[in-house]
N, C-alpha and C positions, 0 to 999 in steps of 0.2 A: 229425421232416424237423426240419433247422436252417432259420429262417425269417429276414428279413434287416429286420423291420418295415415291410414295405409292402401295399398294399392285393393283393387277385387279380392285377389288370391291370397294375400297374408289374412286381408280380415276375415274369408271365411276361414282358413286354416284358426284365426284366433275362436271364431263362434265352435271350431269343432271342439277346442280346448274347453270351452266354456260349458259346453255341452255335457263334457265328460264327467268337469269338476263336478257340476248339477246335478249327476246322476249320482255322484260315488258320494256326495253330499245330503243327498238325499237318504240314500244307504245309513249310513252313521246317522243321520236323524230317525230315521224309523228304527236302527236299534238303541237307540237311548231310550226313544218313547217305550220301547220292549222291556227295556228295564225297568222303568217306574207301572205300565202294566203287571211285570211280575210281581214287584214288589205289591199292590195292593192286591193281585191273585193270592199270595201264599202266605201274606202278613196280615193283611186285615180283615180277615175272619172277624175278630173280634169287637165287640161294640166300645171298651175301652183297652187304653193303653198306661203300662206307666212312663215314666220318666225314662229311667233306663233303658226298657222295651224303644221306646222313639228314638233315641240316642243311638240305641245298635242298629235299628234299622234305616233311620238317616244315614251311619257312619257307613255299612255296607254298601247302600244306595251311591254315595260318595264314593266309595273305592272303585263298583262298576262302571260308574261316569267317567269317573278319572283314566280309566285305564282305555276306554273307550274315547276317549276325547284322545288322549296321548296319542292312539295309535293312529287316528286318522290324521293329525297335525303330522305326526313322523312321514306317514304314506304319502300324504301331500308336500311336503319336502322331498321328497323323494323321486316322486313321480315329477316334480321342474326341475329335479337335477337330469333325470333322463330327457326331456324334455329340451333342455339347454345341451344337454351333449348330444343328440339328434341336431341341432340346429348348429352348432359347432362344427361337429365333424361336415354336416351339408356345405360351410363355408370355406374349411382346408380345403377341400377337392378344388376349389378358384383361387385356395391361395389367400384368403382373405382372413382380417383380424376384424373379429368380435369385439364389444367392448359393451361392460354393463354398468348401471350405474344403480347401487345399493343406495343410495339415499332417496330415488329419486320412488321408491316401491312406498314409501311412507310420504308421497306427496298425497295431501288428504284433496285436493283441488284433480288430481288424476284419476284418483280413488273413484270419483263422483261422477268423474266423464264416462269408466268404466262401469260402475255401479247400475248411469243412465243406458248407457250401451245393452246391457246385458236386460237389461229392465225391456227397453223398447225391443229388443229383436227376436225375446221371448217372448213377447206376448203375440207380435205380429208374426210366430214362427209356427202357430198352427194353422196359417194360411199361405204358409210355405211351403216347398217341398223338403223334406229330409234332406243333410247334405251326406255324403256316403259317410261313413268314419269309421270304414272296415280295414282302411290300409294301416299297418303294420309299421310303417315309415315316411316321411316327410316324403312330400312329389319332390321333384328337383326343380332349381332354378327356373323362373319361369324364362321365354325363349327372350322374350326384350333383354332381360338383365345379361342374356347369355351370349347373343350377339351383340349388346353392349361389349364385353369383358373379350369378345374375341376382334372388336373392331379397333379398339384402344390396343390390344397387342400386334397387330395386322399395321398400327399407325407406327405404332412404337419401333416394330423391325424394320419399316421404309424405310424411318428417318434412321435408325441406325445404318441402314443399308446406303443411304445416300452418305453417311459420315463417311463409311468404308471407302464408297467410293472415290468420294474426294483425295482422302487420304492417299488413296492408291494410283492417280491420278498427279498428287503433288511428288510420291518416290519414282512413280514413271520418269516424272520432267527430273529429279536429279540426278535417276543414274542414267536418263541422255547426255546429262551435262558431264556428269562426270567420266564417261566414254568421251565426248568429246574432247575433253581436258587429255584425257588418258594419247588418245590419236593423236592432239596436238605436243604435246609431251615429247612421244617417237617420234615424229618428224622433224621437230626441233633437236633430238639427238642425232640423227640421222644426215641433218646437215651440219650439224658439230664433225660427226666425223669425215663430212666431204671437208668440209674445211678444213681440216686439222693442219693437212701438207699445207696449202696456201698459208695460212697461217705462219707454217715455219718458214719458208720460202720471203715470205714478209716480215718476219723477224730480220733472219741473215741482209736484207735488203738495206735497216736500216742507217742510218747516217749514226756512224763512228764516233761524231762528236757528241752524240745523246748521251751514247754512252760511256763515256767518258767523263763525259756530266755527272752521270747518278755515279759512276762508281768513287766522282772525285767528293761530292754529295755525303756519300753512303762513307767513307773515308774523312772526313771532317766532322762526320755526324758520331762515327769511333771514337777519334781522338778527342771530343769532346767528354764524352761517356766515358773513356778512359780520365779523363784530367779529374773530373768529377768525382770518381773512384779513387783517384791518389787524395784529394781532397780531402774526403769524408774520412779517409783510410787515417791520414793525417789527423784528422779533428778529433776520430777516436783514441788513437794514441795520447794526444794530450789529454783527455778525458780518462782515459786509462791512469796518467801516474798523476794528475788529480787526485782521480779517488785513490790509488795508492798510499801519496802524502797525508789524502784525511783518514785515511785508515791509522797507516804509522802514527798521525798526529793524537787521536782517538784513544791509540793503546797505549802513548805515552800519559795522557790525561787518565787512563787506567790505572796506570801504574802507581802512577803519584796518589790514584786516591786509594789503592790499597797498600799502599804503605800511610799513610795518611790514616788510612783507619787500622791498623796496625797499631801506629803509633798509640792513636787515640786508646786502644784496646787494654796496652801495656800500661797506659796512665791508672787504669780504672785499678777499684782497690780489689776484687775480682782475681786479678792478673796479678800482683802484689802477693797475695794470701797464696796463690797456686804457686808463682815463685818461692817466693820464702819454703812450701813446706817441701818442694823440690830440691831445697838447695840443704833443709835440715835429713832430708832421706837420704841424697847424695853420701852427707858426713856420716850417715850411720853405716851405711852400707862400707863406706872407706874404714870406717873403725871396725866393724868385725873383720873386714878383709885383715886389718894388720892384727888383729886378736888370731886370728887362724893362722895367721901364718906362724905365729909361735911353735905349732903345735905342728906344723909338715915338717915332715924327714928334710934334709937338706940333701941333695945328689952329692 
């Protein structure tokens, strides 16, 4: 017997769906046959027909058969959608994601395999008890699948629990180490506080010569630092004087350049023309003032 590569439970579900599809297909074929029978009984009573009458009868038959076939195809597509929804809904209860490959629906080899399976199954179905097809919904997943999913989930939780335990041990060890360090620091602080008085007595008992040598070294270093500072200040003053000299030199050069530029400007034709115009204007003004003075009353 041909097989579909499914387990017994799923194969029985496929057989139930095929039986459902065969029954619907049989009903639609009977409807198509009745269309032809109605045409024979209602229109083929006469012995001869014209071409127009034959065309009219075939057109009506075509419309009826087209409507029946279209209704069957739509109904089949909708039932397939409902079946997929049932499967997807059942898979989502277990957080599964199913996938479909529409390209495999046109696989001729697989279609022939399904046809052979249907033929073999329904030829021998007369010898087998009829399966229960009255269930409105799909049966839940078999116990093997449920147990496998639960086992995987338990193993995952156990593994996560072990990881958390390991992490907790590490955190506890870190906390213990931190507490130990804190205790050591507190003890060291206490020891320092106890030894403070002893350290003060020890400092007082030190040799004065050592203190004098340290003071002398500090004094020498301070004098050296002061000397370096004086030298740096002198260097800065010299640099400042040099900068002032450079500034004065640059200012002198600028003044010479301005004078040279003014001299060159005075030698230009525009300057001479302007100067000549101003001279003429001044002469005219003087002439006007002289003429105006004749008419002004004397004090």
